[in-house]
C-alpha positions as CSV (number, residue, x, y, z in Angstrom):
1,M,68.6,-98.2,-123.2
2,L,66.6,-95.5,-121.6
3,A,69.4,-94.8,-119.0
4,P,70.1,-91.0,-118.6
5,R,73.4,-89.8,-117.5
6,A,73.4,-90.2,-113.8
7,V,74.9,-87.6,-111.6
8,R,77.2,-85.1,-113.4
9,K,79.6,-82.6,-112.4
10,V,78.8,-81.5,-108.8
11,A,79.5,-79.3,-106.0
12,L,81.6,-79.5,-102.8
13,L,80.2,-78.5,-99.4
14,A,83.1,-77.7,-97.1
15,G,84.0,-76.6,-93.4
16,L,84.3,-77.7,-90.1
17,G,81.7,-78.6,-87.5
18,V,79.6,-80.3,-85.1
19,L,77.8,-83.8,-84.9
20,A,75.1,-84.6,-82.9
21,G,74.7,-88.2,-83.0
22,A,76.6,-91.3,-83.8
23,G,75.5,-94.9,-85.0
24,C,72.1,-95.0,-86.3
25,Q,71.0,-98.1,-87.7
26,R,67.3,-98.0,-87.1
27,G,68.3,-96.2,-83.8
28,G,71.7,-95.0,-82.4
29,S,72.6,-93.4,-79.1
30,D,72.8,-89.6,-78.4
31,A,69.3,-87.9,-79.4
32,S,69.7,-84.3,-80.5
33,P,69.3,-81.1,-78.2
34,T,66.0,-79.6,-78.0
35,P,65.6,-78.3,-81.7
36,V,65.4,-74.5,-82.5
37,T,63.9,-73.8,-85.8
38,P,65.6,-71.2,-87.6
39,Q,63.7,-68.4,-89.6
40,A,61.8,-69.6,-92.4
41,T,63.5,-67.5,-95.1
42,P,67.0,-68.8,-95.4
43,S,69.9,-66.7,-95.8
44,V,73.6,-66.9,-95.8
45,A,75.6,-64.3,-93.4
46,S,78.9,-63.3,-94.3
47,A,82.0,-65.0,-93.0
48,P,82.8,-64.2,-89.4
49,E,85.7,-62.0,-88.9
50,P,88.9,-63.7,-87.8
51,Q,90.2,-63.5,-84.2
52,P,93.4,-61.8,-83.5
53,S,96.4,-64.2,-84.1
54,A,99.5,-64.5,-82.2
55,I,101.0,-65.3,-85.7
56,A,101.6,-62.7,-88.1
57,S,99.6,-63.8,-91.1
58,A,101.5,-64.6,-94.3
59,A,98.2,-64.3,-96.2
60,P,98.4,-61.4,-98.9
61,S,96.5,-58.4,-98.8
62,P,92.8,-58.6,-99.9
63,P,92.7,-59.3,-103.5
64,P,91.0,-56.9,-106.0
65,A,87.3,-57.8,-107.1
66,P,87.2,-60.9,-108.8
67,E,86.7,-61.0,-112.6
68,P,83.2,-61.7,-113.7
69,E,82.2,-65.3,-114.2
70,C,81.2,-65.4,-117.8
71,G,81.8,-69.1,-118.7
72,A,79.3,-71.6,-120.0
73,P,76.6,-72.2,-117.4
74,G,76.4,-76.0,-118.6
75,D,73.1,-77.8,-118.3
76,V,70.3,-75.2,-117.4
77,L,66.8,-76.0,-116.3
78,L,63.6,-73.8,-115.6
79,F,61.5,-75.3,-113.4
80,V,57.8,-74.3,-112.3
81,S,56.0,-75.5,-109.1
82,P,53.4,-76.1,-108.8
83,E,53.1,-78.3,-111.9
84,H,50.1,-76.4,-112.9
85,P,49.9,-72.9,-111.4
86,V,46.6,-71.3,-110.3
87,R,45.9,-67.6,-110.0
88,G,46.0,-66.3,-106.5
89,Q,48.1,-69.3,-105.2
90,P,51.8,-69.2,-104.6
91,M,54.1,-70.2,-107.3
92,R,57.9,-70.8,-107.4
93,V,59.9,-70.6,-110.4
94,V,63.6,-72.1,-110.2
95,A,66.5,-71.5,-112.6
96,V,69.3,-74.7,-112.1
97,A,72.6,-74.3,-113.8
98,D,75.6,-76.5,-113.8
99,H,78.4,-74.1,-113.6
100,V,78.8,-70.8,-112.1
101,V,77.9,-67.8,-114.2
102,D,77.2,-64.2,-113.2
103,A,73.6,-63.9,-114.3
104,H,70.3,-62.4,-113.0
105,F,66.9,-64.3,-113.1
106,E,63.6,-62.4,-113.4
107,L,59.8,-63.4,-113.7
108,R,57.6,-60.9,-115.6
109,S,53.9,-60.8,-115.3
110,P,51.2,-61.0,-118.1
111,D,50.7,-57.2,-118.1
112,G,54.4,-56.5,-118.6
113,K,54.2,-53.5,-116.5
114,T,54.5,-54.8,-113.0
115,P,58.1,-54.9,-111.8
116,P,59.5,-58.2,-112.3
117,V,60.2,-60.8,-109.4
118,T,64.0,-61.3,-109.1
119,A,65.9,-63.9,-107.3
120,T,69.8,-64.0,-106.3
121,R,72.1,-67.0,-106.9
122,E,72.4,-69.7,-104.4
123,G,75.1,-72.1,-103.5
124,G,76.8,-74.3,-106.2
125,P,77.4,-76.4,-108.1
126,P,74.7,-76.6,-109.1
127,Y,73.8,-72.9,-108.8
128,A,70.2,-71.9,-108.4
129,W,67.7,-68.9,-108.4
130,V,64.4,-69.3,-106.7
131,A,61.8,-66.7,-107.6
132,R,58.4,-66.7,-105.7
133,V,55.1,-64.9,-106.4
134,E,52.5,-65.1,-103.5
135,A,49.3,-64.4,-105.8
136,P,50.2,-64.7,-109.4
137,A,47.7,-63.2,-112.0
138,R,46.1,-65.5,-114.6
139,G,48.0,-65.5,-117.9
140,K,51.6,-66.1,-119.4
141,W,54.3,-65.0,-117.4
142,K,57.8,-65.0,-118.7
143,A,60.9,-66.4,-116.7
144,T,64.2,-65.5,-118.1
145,L,68.0,-66.2,-116.9
146,A,70.4,-63.7,-118.7
147,R,73.9,-62.8,-118.2
148,D,74.9,-59.7,-116.1
149,A,75.9,-56.7,-118.2
150,S,79.6,-57.3,-117.2
151,C,79.1,-60.5,-119.2
152,G,77.4,-59.1,-122.2
153,S,73.7,-59.5,-121.1
154,A,72.8,-62.3,-123.3
155,E,69.9,-64.5,-122.6
156,I,70.9,-68.0,-121.4
157,A,67.4,-69.7,-121.0
158,S,63.8,-68.5,-120.9
159,R,60.4,-70.1,-120.5
160,D,56.6,-69.0,-120.8
161,V,54.8,-69.8,-117.5
162,T,50.9,-70.2,-117.8
163,V,49.1,-69.4,-114.8
164,G,45.4,-70.6,-115.1
165,A,42.1,-69.8,-113.6
166,F,41.5,-73.4,-112.2
167,G,43.7,-76.3,-111.2
168,V,44.3,-79.4,-113.3
169,P,43.4,-82.9,-111.8
170,P,46.3,-84.6,-110.3
171,P,48.1,-87.6,-111.7
172,G,45.7,-90.0,-109.7
173,T,46.4,-93.0,-107.5
174,P,47.8,-96.4,-108.8
175,R,46.2,-99.6,-107.3
176,T,49.3,-101.1,-106.3
177,S,52.3,-98.6,-107.2
178,L,53.2,-96.0,-105.1
179,W,52.8,-93.2,-107.8
180,F,52.5,-93.2,-111.4
181,T,55.9,-92.8,-113.3
182,R,55.9,-89.7,-115.5
183,A,59.3,-88.9,-116.0
184,A,63.1,-90.2,-116.1
185,W,66.0,-89.0,-114.2
186,T,68.2,-86.7,-116.3
187,P,71.2,-84.5,-115.4
188,S,68.8,-81.5,-115.2
189,L,66.6,-83.1,-112.7
190,E,69.8,-84.4,-110.7
191,N,70.8,-80.7,-110.3
192,L,67.2,-79.8,-109.3
193,Y,67.3,-82.3,-106.7
194,S,70.6,-81.0,-105.3
195,A,69.2,-77.3,-105.4
196,W,65.9,-78.3,-103.7
197,I,68.2,-80.1,-100.7
198,Q,70.2,-77.0,-100.4
199,H,67.4,-74.4,-100.3
200,M,65.4,-76.4,-98.0
201,F,68.3,-76.6,-95.2
202,D,69.9,-73.2,-95.7
203,A,70.5,-71.0,-92.9
204,P,73.0,-68.3,-91.6
205,E,76.7,-69.7,-91.4
206,D,76.6,-69.0,-87.5
207,A,73.4,-70.8,-86.9
208,Q,73.1,-74.3,-85.7
209,P,69.5,-75.0,-87.3
210,S,67.4,-77.9,-86.0
211,W,64.0,-79.1,-86.7
212,P,61.8,-81.5,-84.6
213,A,61.0,-83.7,-87.7
214,L,61.6,-83.6,-91.5
215,H,57.9,-83.1,-92.0
216,E,58.4,-79.5,-90.3
217,V,60.7,-78.7,-93.1
218,L,58.5,-80.0,-95.9
219,R,55.6,-77.9,-94.7
220,D,57.6,-74.8,-94.7
221,E,56.5,-73.0,-98.1
222,G,59.6,-70.7,-97.7
223,R,62.1,-73.7,-97.6
224,N,60.4,-76.4,-99.7
225,F,59.8,-75.2,-103.3
226,L,58.0,-78.3,-104.1
227,F,55.3,-77.4,-101.3
228,D,51.9,-78.8,-102.8
229,H,53.6,-79.1,-106.3
230,L,50.8,-81.6,-107.4
231,G,48.1,-79.1,-106.5
232,T,46.3,-81.4,-104.2
233,G,47.2,-79.8,-101.0
234,E,49.4,-82.9,-100.3
235,D,51.7,-81.1,-97.9
236,E,48.8,-80.0,-95.7
237,Q,47.3,-83.3,-94.7
238,G,49.4,-83.8,-91.5
239,V,51.6,-86.7,-92.7
240,I,54.3,-87.5,-90.1
241,V,57.7,-88.0,-91.5
242,R,60.4,-88.9,-88.8
243,P,63.4,-90.4,-90.3
244,D,66.6,-91.4,-88.5
245,C,69.9,-90.9,-90.1
246,A,69.8,-94.1,-92.3
247,D,66.2,-93.2,-93.3
248,L,66.8,-89.4,-94.2
249,P,68.4,-89.7,-97.8
250,Y,65.8,-92.3,-99.0
251,F,63.0,-90.3,-97.5
252,L,64.2,-87.1,-99.4
253,R,64.9,-89.0,-102.6
254,A,61.5,-90.6,-102.4
255,Y,59.4,-87.4,-101.7
256,F,61.3,-85.5,-104.7
257,S,60.6,-88.6,-106.9
258,F,56.8,-88.7,-105.8
259,K,56.4,-84.9,-106.5
260,L,57.9,-85.2,-110.2
261,G,56.8,-89.0,-111.0
262,L,60.3,-90.2,-111.1
263,P,61.6,-93.8,-110.5
264,F,62.7,-94.6,-107.3
265,G,64.1,-97.8,-105.7
266,W,65.7,-99.4,-102.6
267,S,67.2,-102.5,-101.5
268,H,67.4,-104.4,-98.3
269,C,70.9,-104.4,-97.0
270,S,72.7,-106.1,-94.1
271,R,74.8,-104.3,-91.7
272,G,77.7,-106.5,-92.1
273,E,79.2,-108.8,-89.3
274,N,81.8,-111.4,-88.6
275,G,84.3,-109.8,-90.6
276,T,81.8,-109.4,-93.9
277,P,80.8,-106.0,-95.2
278,P,77.4,-105.0,-95.8
279,T,75.6,-106.6,-98.8
280,C,72.4,-105.7,-100.6
281,T,69.4,-107.9,-102.1
282,D,65.7,-107.7,-103.0
283,F,65.6,-104.7,-104.9
284,A,62.1,-103.0,-104.9
285,S,60.7,-99.8,-106.8
286,Q,57.7,-97.4,-106.7
287,S,56.0,-99.5,-109.4
288,D,56.6,-102.8,-107.6
289,P,57.2,-102.2,-103.8
290,F,56.6,-105.7,-103.0
291,P,58.2,-107.8,-105.7
292,K,57.2,-111.5,-105.9
293,P,60.0,-114.1,-105.3
294,D,62.1,-114.9,-108.6
295,A,61.3,-117.8,-110.5
296,D,64.2,-119.8,-109.3
297,A,63.7,-118.7,-105.6
298,G,62.4,-122.3,-104.9
299,A,59.1,-123.9,-104.0
300,D,59.4,-122.7,-100.5
301,A,59.4,-119.0,-101.2
302,K,56.3,-117.2,-100.1
303,P,54.8,-114.3,-101.9
304,P,55.0,-110.9,-99.9
305,V,52.3,-110.0,-97.7
306,L,50.8,-106.9,-98.9
307,P,49.6,-103.9,-96.9
308,T,46.1,-102.8,-97.4
309,W,47.2,-99.8,-99.4
310,A,49.0,-102.2,-101.9
311,D,46.1,-104.8,-102.1
312,P,44.5,-104.7,-105.5
313,D,41.3,-106.0,-103.7
314,R,40.9,-103.1,-101.5
315,D,37.8,-101.0,-101.1
316,K,38.1,-98.5,-103.9
317,E,36.5,-95.9,-101.7
318,G,38.8,-96.3,-98.8
319,P,41.2,-94.0,-97.2
320,W,44.3,-95.4,-99.1
321,E,43.0,-94.1,-102.5
322,N,44.5,-90.7,-100.9
323,N,48.0,-91.1,-102.3
324,V,49.6,-88.8,-99.8
325,K,48.3,-90.9,-97.0
326,R,49.8,-94.0,-98.7
327,L,53.1,-92.2,-99.1
328,G,52.9,-91.5,-95.3
329,E,52.5,-95.2,-94.6
330,F,55.2,-96.2,-97.0
331,F,57.6,-94.0,-95.1
332,R,56.5,-95.1,-91.7
333,T,56.5,-99.0,-92.3
334,T,58.1,-100.2,-95.6
335,L,60.8,-97.8,-96.3
336,A,62.0,-97.1,-92.6
337,D,62.1,-101.0,-92.2
338,A,64.1,-101.3,-95.3
339,A,66.6,-98.6,-94.9
340,Q,69.5,-98.8,-92.6
341,S,73.0,-97.6,-92.5
342,G,74.6,-100.6,-94.0
343,A,73.4,-99.6,-97.5
344,G,75.9,-96.7,-97.3
345,R,78.9,-99.0,-96.5
346,T,78.6,-101.6,-99.2
347,P,82.1,-102.2,-100.9
348,A,83.2,-99.5,-103.4
349,D,82.8,-102.0,-106.3
350,D,79.5,-103.2,-105.3
351,E,76.7,-102.9,-107.9
352,T,73.9,-104.2,-105.9
353,G,73.1,-101.4,-103.4
354,D,71.5,-98.2,-103.8
355,Y,74.6,-95.9,-103.6
356,Y,77.7,-95.5,-105.5
357,P,81.0,-93.7,-104.5
358,V,82.3,-90.5,-106.2
359,S,85.8,-88.9,-106.2
360,L,86.8,-86.3,-103.7
361,S,86.6,-83.1,-105.7
362,A,84.7,-79.7,-105.6
363,E,83.1,-80.9,-109.0
364,E,81.8,-84.3,-107.7
365,L,80.5,-83.4,-104.4
366,R,76.9,-81.7,-104.2
367,P,73.7,-81.4,-101.8
368,G,72.0,-84.9,-101.8
369,T,75.4,-86.8,-101.7
370,I,75.5,-88.8,-98.6
371,Y,78.2,-89.5,-96.3
372,A,78.3,-92.9,-94.7
373,D,80.8,-93.2,-91.6
374,P,82.3,-96.6,-90.8
375,Y,80.3,-97.1,-87.7
376,G,76.7,-96.6,-88.9
377,H,76.1,-92.9,-89.1
378,V,74.8,-91.2,-92.4
379,L,74.6,-87.7,-93.3
380,V,73.3,-85.8,-96.4
381,L,75.3,-82.9,-97.9
382,A,73.4,-79.8,-97.9
383,K,75.5,-76.8,-98.8
384,R,78.9,-75.5,-100.0
385,I,80.5,-72.2,-98.9
386,A,83.7,-71.4,-100.9
387,Q,86.9,-70.5,-99.2
388,T,87.5,-66.7,-98.7
389,A,90.7,-64.8,-97.7
390,T,89.6,-65.0,-94.0
391,S,88.2,-68.4,-93.6
392,G,88.5,-72.0,-94.9
393,G,85.7,-73.5,-97.2
394,I,82.5,-74.9,-95.6
395,L,80.7,-78.2,-96.0
396,Y,77.2,-78.5,-94.5
397,A,75.3,-81.7,-94.0
398,V,72.1,-82.7,-92.4
399,D,71.3,-86.0,-90.3
400,G,68.3,-87.4,-88.7
401,Q,68.3,-88.6,-85.2
402,P,66.4,-91.7,-83.7
403,D,63.8,-89.0,-82.1
404,G,63.1,-87.6,-85.7
405,T,65.1,-84.5,-85.2
406,V,66.8,-83.2,-88.2
407,A,69.8,-80.9,-87.8
408,R,72.5,-79.2,-89.8
409,K,76.4,-80.2,-89.2
410,R,79.8,-78.8,-90.6
411,F,82.3,-81.3,-92.1
412,W,85.4,-81.8,-90.1
413,R,87.5,-84.8,-89.0
414,G,86.0,-84.7,-85.6
415,N,82.5,-85.7,-86.8
416,F,82.9,-87.3,-90.4
417,L,84.8,-90.3,-89.4
418,F,86.8,-92.3,-91.8
419,A,88.4,-95.9,-91.7
420,I,89.7,-98.4,-94.3
421,D,88.8,-101.8,-93.1
422,P,87.0,-104.4,-95.5
423,A,85.1,-105.7,-92.6
424,L,83.3,-102.4,-92.0
425,G,82.6,-101.9,-95.7
426,A,83.5,-98.7,-97.8
427,A,82.6,-95.6,-95.7
428,G,82.8,-92.3,-97.6
429,F,80.8,-90.0,-99.9
430,K,78.3,-91.7,-102.2
431,R,75.3,-90.8,-104.3
432,F,72.2,-92.5,-105.3
433,R,72.1,-94.8,-108.3
434,P,69.5,-93.5,-110.7
435,V,66.7,-96.1,-111.3
436,V,65.9,-96.8,-114.8
437,R,63.7,-99.3,-117.1
438,D,65.8,-102.1,-118.4
439,R,65.3,-102.2,-122.3
440,I,65.1,-106.0,-122.3
441,T,63.5,-107.0,-119.3
442,L,61.4,-103.7,-119.0
443,K,61.9,-103.9,-115.2
444,W,63.3,-101.1,-113.1
445,R,66.9,-101.3,-112.1
446,H,70.0,-99.4,-110.9
447,L,72.6,-98.1,-113.1
448,L,75.7,-100.0,-113.2
449,N,79.2,-98.7,-112.3
450,R,80.2,-98.6,-116.0
451,E,77.1,-96.5,-117.0
452,L,77.9,-93.9,-114.2
453,P,80.2,-91.1,-115.5
454,D,81.3,-90.0,-112.1
455,Y,81.8,-93.4,-110.4
456,A,85.1,-93.4,-108.6
457,T,87.1,-95.4,-106.1
458,T,89.9,-92.8,-105.4
459,Q,88.7,-92.0,-101.9
460,W,90.5,-95.0,-100.5
461,D,93.7,-94.6,-102.3
462,G,95.5,-92.5,-99.7
463,G,94.6,-94.4,-96.5
464,V,93.0,-92.5,-93.6
465,E,95.3,-89.5,-93.5
466,G,95.1,-89.2,-97.4
467,F,91.5,-89.1,-97.2
468,Y,91.7,-86.0,-94.8
469,D,94.4,-84.3,-96.5
470,K,92.6,-84.4,-99.7
471,M,89.4,-83.3,-98.2
472,D,91.5,-80.2,-96.7
473,D,92.8,-79.5,-100.3
474,V,89.3,-79.7,-101.8
475,L,87.5,-77.6,-99.1
476,S,90.3,-74.9,-98.9
477,P,92.6,-75.0,-102.1
478,A,94.4,-71.8,-101.1
479,P,96.9,-71.9,-98.4
480,L,95.2,-71.3,-94.8
481,D,96.2,-68.9,-92.4
482,P,97.6,-71.5,-89.7
483,M,96.1,-69.6,-86.9
484,Q,92.7,-69.2,-88.4
485,A,92.8,-73.0,-89.2
486,L,93.5,-73.6,-85.4
487,L,90.6,-71.4,-84.2
488,E,88.0,-72.9,-86.4
489,I,89.0,-76.2,-85.0
490,I,88.6,-75.0,-81.6
491,D,85.2,-73.4,-82.4
492,A,84.1,-76.9,-83.6
493,L,85.4,-78.4,-80.4
494,E,83.3,-75.9,-78.4
495,E,80.1,-76.5,-80.4
496,Q,80.5,-80.3,-79.6
497,V,80.9,-79.7,-76.0
498,K,78.0,-77.3,-75.8
499,T,75.9,-79.7,-77.8
500,R,76.8,-82.4,-75.3
501,V,75.4,-80.1,-72.5
502,N,71.9,-80.6,-73.8
503,S,72.2,-84.2,-74.1
504,V,73.5,-84.9,-70.6
505,E,71.0,-82.3,-69.3
506,N,68.3,-84.6,-70.9
507,G,70.0,-87.7,-68.8
508,R,69.9,-85.5,-65.6
509,K,66.0,-85.0,-66.0
510,F,65.5,-88.7,-66.9
511,L,67.4,-89.6,-63.8
512,A,65.4,-87.4,-61.8
513,G,62.3,-89.0,-62.6
514,A,63.3,-92.6,-63.3
515,K,61.8,-95.2,-61.2
516,A,64.5,-97.9,-62.2
517,A,67.9,-97.6,-63.8
518,A,68.0,-97.5,-67.8
519,D,69.1,-100.9,-69.1
520,M,72.7,-101.1,-70.5
521,P,73.1,-103.1,-73.5
522,E,75.8,-105.7,-74.2
523,G,79.0,-105.0,-76.2
524,A,78.8,-102.9,-79.4
525,R,75.0,-102.5,-79.0
526,I,75.7,-99.7,-76.5
527,F,76.1,-97.5,-79.5
528,E,73.0,-98.6,-81.7
529,T,70.1,-99.9,-79.1
530,T,66.7,-98.4,-78.7
531,G,64.6,-97.2,-75.5
532,E,65.9,-95.3,-72.6
533,W,69.5,-96.1,-73.3
534,E,69.1,-94.8,-76.6
535,D,67.6,-91.6,-75.5
536,F,69.8,-90.6,-72.8
537,S,73.2,-92.4,-73.0
538,T,75.8,-90.6,-75.0
539,P,78.8,-93.3,-76.0
540,S,78.7,-92.2,-79.6
541,R,78.7,-88.4,-78.9
542,D,81.6,-89.0,-76.3
543,L,83.7,-90.9,-78.7
544,R,83.4,-88.2,-81.2
545,I,84.3,-85.5,-78.8
546,L,87.3,-87.7,-77.6
547,I,88.4,-87.7,-81.3
548,A,87.6,-83.8,-81.7
549,I,89.8,-83.3,-78.5
550,D,92.7,-85.3,-80.4
551,V,92.2,-83.4,-83.5
552,A,92.4,-80.1,-81.5
553,R,95.6,-81.1,-79.8
554,G,96.8,-82.5,-83.1
555,I,96.4,-79.1,-85.2
556,P,100.0,-77.6,-84.4
557,A,101.8,-80.9,-85.4
558,R,99.6,-81.1,-88.6
559,V,100.4,-77.6,-89.6
560,A,104.2,-78.6,-89.0
561,R,103.8,-81.7,-91.2
562,R,102.2,-80.0,-94.1
563,P,103.6,-76.4,-94.2
564,E,102.9,-76.2,-97.9
565,R,99.0,-76.3,-97.0
566,Y,99.4,-73.2,-94.8
567,A,100.3,-69.6,-95.4
568,M,103.2,-69.9,-93.0
569,P,104.5,-66.6,-91.4
570,A,107.7,-65.0,-93.0
571,G,110.7,-65.7,-91.2
572,K,109.3,-68.7,-88.9
573,T,110.2,-72.3,-89.1
574,P,107.6,-74.9,-89.0
575,D,108.6,-75.7,-85.6
576,Q,108.3,-72.1,-84.5
577,V,104.7,-71.9,-85.9
578,R,104.0,-75.0,-84.0
579,A,105.1,-73.7,-80.6
580,D,103.0,-70.5,-81.2
581,L,100.0,-72.5,-82.2
582,E,100.4,-74.9,-79.0
583,A,100.6,-71.6,-76.9
584,R,97.4,-70.1,-78.4
585,L,95.5,-73.5,-78.0
586,A,96.3,-73.5,-74.5
587,T,94.9,-70.0,-74.1
588,E,91.7,-70.7,-76.0
589,L,91.0,-73.8,-74.0
590,K,91.6,-72.0,-70.9
591,T,89.3,-68.9,-71.6
592,R,86.4,-70.5,-73.5
593,K,83.9,-71.6,-70.7
594,F,80.5,-73.2,-70.5
595,T,78.0,-74.1,-67.7
596,Y,76.0,-77.3,-66.8
597,V,73.4,-78.0,-64.2
598,R,74.2,-80.2,-61.3
599,T,72.0,-82.8,-59.7
600,D,70.7,-80.1,-57.0
601,G,69.7,-77.8,-59.7
602,S,72.8,-75.5,-59.3
603,T,75.1,-74.5,-62.0
604,W,78.8,-75.4,-62.6
605,T,81.2,-73.8,-64.9
606,L,83.8,-75.5,-66.7
607,S,86.4,-74.6,-69.4
608,L,87.2,-76.5,-72.6
609,E,90.6,-77.1,-70.8
610,D,88.7,-78.8,-68.2
611,V,87.2,-81.0,-70.8
612,V,90.5,-81.8,-72.4
613,D,92.0,-82.6,-69.0
614,R,89.2,-84.9,-68.4
615,A,89.5,-86.8,-71.5
616,A,90.1,-90.1,-69.6
617,S,87.2,-89.7,-67.4
618,L,84.9,-89.2,-70.6
619,E,85.9,-92.6,-71.6
620,V,83.4,-94.0,-69.0
621,A,81.0,-91.0,-68.8
622,Y,78.1,-91.9,-71.1
623,N,75.9,-94.0,-68.8
624,P,72.6,-92.0,-68.0
625,N,72.2,-94.0,-64.7
626,D,75.3,-91.8,-63.3
627,C,75.0,-88.5,-61.9
628,V,75.6,-85.4,-64.2
629,E,78.5,-84.5,-62.3
630,Q,80.1,-87.7,-62.9
631,R,79.3,-87.7,-66.6
632,W,81.2,-84.5,-67.0
633,G,84.2,-86.1,-65.3
634,A,84.2,-84.1,-61.7
635,P,87.2,-85.3,-59.8
636,A,86.6,-87.4,-56.5
637,G,86.4,-85.4,-53.5
638,S,85.9,-82.2,-55.3
639,D,83.3,-79.5,-54.6
640,E,81.9,-80.0,-57.9
641,L,81.1,-83.8,-57.2
642,S,79.6,-83.0,-53.7
643,T,76.0,-82.6,-55.2
644,C,76.3,-86.3,-56.9
645,Q,73.4,-88.5,-55.9
646,A,73.5,-91.3,-58.2
647,H,75.7,-94.2,-59.7
648,A,75.3,-96.8,-62.3
649,P,74.8,-100.3,-60.9
650,S,78.0,-102.2,-60.1
651,E,77.6,-104.7,-63.1
652,Q,77.1,-101.7,-65.6
653,Q,80.2,-99.9,-64.1
654,A,81.9,-103.3,-64.9
655,K,80.7,-103.4,-68.6
656,M,82.0,-99.9,-69.0
657,Q,85.5,-100.7,-67.7
658,S,85.5,-103.7,-69.9
659,Y,84.5,-101.4,-73.0
660,R,86.9,-98.5,-72.1
661,A,89.4,-99.5,-74.6
662,W,87.0,-98.8,-77.4
663,F,87.2,-95.1,-76.1
664,H,90.7,-95.0,-75.3
665,E,91.8,-96.1,-78.8
666,R,89.1,-94.1,-80.4
667,R,87.4,-96.8,-82.4
668,R,84.0,-98.3,-82.6
669,P,84.1,-102.1,-82.3
670,P,83.0,-104.4,-85.3
671,R,79.7,-105.7,-85.1
């Protein structure tokens, strides 16, 4: 069999954070706030200093400098982009290693005299070094990854890189396939895929980066080291790429596969309903995006209707001979129509879908891994920052929204929802099944569970609490300072609340200019419809904030329940620590403030304590037809509510009361 090893040892991306949206299935409520694009050159800021603690920390003094990482680097790849570098045009050379090793990467010019271009290590695992030359000279360059002097200076890998005077013709455009398949998935290319995603979405720790659309990231040469990789200016042709959350992992995998000529496949999956989890059928691939019905499909089975770009009889000189435009049309129609969130929730032992589950460990989670929550949201892991002496580990992910926005979030219980319910399918962390050509049928297919070295179903072994306990252990293996853990949770709650300010403000502007009330869907569709309700309502966001409030309130009890996970202060019992944490929680909630704009344009200031105290009001505060004051839970008869000028129609108010139990019980309804 031609099957390469699928996904090797991988990396965990850890932390706490904010989630902008919710159920996504081809649309979900809660559009993201107005995006603010971060600086093009990514960097990682140092961990923030911890705030003063009311509890004397039991953490030890800062340890001495760590010993050099001199172990085996594992699988190592030296990769060049564009595929055929040309003098005077930007060139990137990337080194990727499975395991951490203290090493330096340099790229030397043909003359051997010009100072080498160097790069620093990023992320991990996998670990990457990305060197960029703006205008390389013609000739043979030398790329070398070598151990640091503290590890003996031995060369780990090297490669000659030839920069030509002229470009090389691109692979061409097949008549009916999406692209020519020129390579197979290998562990090295899986590592490169992870490194590519990490590099694209990197930003300082204290940033909340957001982009108006995925194509804004792909067109950024400083982020996308595959920019114009084929040498045809393919990323400069204005192709629009706007995935929602379910589309995003598919679009990223397809784009990477297109650039490197790798096999890519997708299935048509159900969302699951009436107590039945999602299922997948009708596998298609880059070589056969519109497969004909199987021989046993029956006489009534109709062949697929081909779009113009896939019709072998189309005009040979037409616009669809431009492979990039074909790819953009494929994203916009075929793939966007096929990809939806049910694909991420197929049962753990299912082999028909596009994803498979992995274990919860620092070696098995890496950039490119998805997280599918039980209620329809999907995120793509993007970066890990390891635990330090002053802060817990951080896991970053990115997600798409119905309006096309892509933003980065941090992992924590308040937004990575988890549930164990066979009717909802298997939520959790999953990776793409590599696509291989079958030796017997010669057709493209997924790898099966038994062919995957890291296939695992252990995420579901300990129930919901066991899942989050294990994630705590993985993200922060060393005991945490309990006060620091509390402050990080409060930070995350504050971020969620401040993000909601933008969403509610968008609703205020809509209401000010609306000629009629936005239609309210029936039942569970309030979480996943389209149109004005999708754009301006906040049921999913509000449900997550309610969960975040519960998490913040529950941290003192959680510390007391698992004292072994925390660096407990000497001489204090778990109950005493719990009391100190509850006191600090009350102080933080009272002193952390934010403002929102009222109906008349004036501002009003609230504290996190107000939000927590108004949790019951937030159970029915998501309707964009209500005034903004009511959506923030302003008490009846208060000065805050005096500027309110609009209320949802009575029939919509009745619906919200009938759906209130979902929010009160912190659960999404089954479809």
